[in-house]
C-alpha positions as CSV (number, residue, x, y, z in Angstrom):
1,L,-66.6,-69.2,21.0
2,G,-67.4,-69.9,17.4
3,E,-69.8,-72.8,18.0
4,P,-73.6,-72.4,18.4
5,P,-74.9,-73.2,21.9
6,V,-76.2,-76.6,22.7
7,P,-80.0,-76.8,22.5
8,G,-81.5,-76.7,25.9
9,A,-78.5,-75.0,27.5
10,P,-79.2,-71.9,29.5
11,P,-78.4,-68.7,27.5
12,D,-75.3,-66.7,28.5
13,P,-76.4,-63.9,30.9
14,L,-74.1,-61.4,29.1
15,V,-75.7,-62.3,25.7
16,S,-79.2,-62.1,27.2
17,A,-78.5,-58.6,28.6
18,F,-77.1,-57.4,25.3
19,L,-80.1,-58.7,23.4
20,R,-82.5,-57.0,25.8
21,R,-80.6,-53.7,25.5
22,Q,-80.7,-54.0,21.7
23,Q,-84.4,-54.5,21.7
24,R,-84.9,-51.5,24.1
25,L,-82.8,-49.3,21.8
26,E,-84.7,-50.5,18.7
27,E,-88.0,-49.6,20.4
28,Q,-86.7,-46.2,21.4
29,Q,-85.6,-45.6,17.8
30,R,-89.1,-46.6,16.5
31,R,-90.7,-44.2,19.0
32,R,-88.5,-41.3,17.8
33,E,-89.3,-42.0,14.2
34,A,-93.0,-42.2,14.7
35,S,-95.3,-39.7,13.1
36,L,-97.2,-37.1,15.1
37,A,-100.4,-39.1,14.8
38,Q,-98.8,-42.2,16.1
39,R,-97.2,-40.4,19.0
40,L,-100.6,-38.8,19.9
41,L,-102.3,-42.2,19.7
42,R,-99.7,-43.8,22.0
43,F,-100.0,-40.9,24.5
44,L,-103.8,-41.2,24.5
45,R,-103.6,-45.0,24.9
46,K,-101.2,-44.7,27.8
47,K,-103.5,-42.1,29.5
48,F,-106.6,-44.2,28.9
49,Y,-105.0,-47.3,30.6
50,L,-103.7,-45.2,33.4
51,F,-107.1,-43.7,34.1
52,R,-108.8,-47.2,33.7
53,R,-106.4,-48.8,36.2
54,S,-106.9,-45.9,38.7
55,A,-110.7,-46.1,38.5
56,L,-110.7,-49.9,38.8
57,M,-108.3,-49.9,41.8
58,T,-110.3,-47.1,43.5
59,C,-113.5,-49.1,43.0
60,I,-111.9,-52.3,44.4
61,S,-110.5,-50.4,47.4
62,L,-113.8,-48.8,48.2
63,R,-115.6,-52.1,47.9
64,N,-113.0,-53.7,50.2
65,L,-113.5,-50.9,52.8
66,A,-117.3,-51.3,52.7
67,L,-117.6,-55.1,52.5
68,G,-114.3,-56.4,53.8
69,R,-111.5,-58.1,51.9
70,P,-112.4,-60.8,49.4
71,P,-110.5,-64.1,49.1
72,L,-106.9,-63.6,47.9
73,Q,-107.6,-65.4,44.6
74,Q,-110.5,-63.1,43.7
75,L,-108.5,-60.0,44.7
76,A,-105.5,-61.2,42.6
77,Q,-107.8,-61.7,39.6
78,E,-109.3,-58.2,40.0
79,V,-105.8,-56.6,40.3
80,A,-104.6,-58.5,37.2
81,F,-107.7,-57.3,35.3
82,A,-107.0,-53.7,36.4
83,N,-103.4,-54.0,35.3
84,W,-104.3,-55.4,31.8
85,R,-103.2,-53.0,29.1
86,G,-104.4,-54.6,25.9
87,E,-102.5,-56.4,23.2
88,E,-99.6,-53.9,23.1
89,E,-98.5,-55.0,26.6
90,E,-99.2,-58.7,26.0
91,T,-96.7,-58.9,23.2
92,R,-94.0,-57.3,25.3
93,P,-91.4,-59.8,26.6
94,E,-90.8,-58.1,29.9
95,G,-94.2,-56.5,30.3
96,G,-95.4,-59.2,32.6
97,G,-98.4,-57.6,34.3
98,G,-98.2,-60.4,36.9
99,V,-100.4,-60.5,39.9
100,Q,-97.8,-60.8,42.6
101,G,-97.0,-57.3,43.9
102,S,-97.4,-55.6,40.6
103,T,-97.4,-51.9,41.0
104,S,-96.9,-49.0,38.6
105,S,-93.5,-48.3,40.1
106,E,-92.2,-51.7,38.9
107,H,-92.9,-50.9,35.2
108,P,-90.2,-48.9,33.4
109,K,-91.1,-45.4,32.4
110,E,-91.9,-45.0,28.7
């Protein structure tokens, strides 16, 4: 109880869940305290990446309809590129814009 965990030991799931919840609460607090300009910039950035992803996925789909499906590795790279959201998302611990089955419904609403 009072001793630090052994290095290399898996973290306690309860402690991990608590730390994730604390980080989420801190992020929500930062968003509430943001200035109007910061909130507007965040809104515009979200809409830009949403529009970008929609346009890229539409182009990929139309190309696939016209020319047939490309190799899975190429398709995975294209989808990963479409899902990329800039450095803001790369620093997020749970924002893995992974290639396998990544859809907008899997990402938490912000």
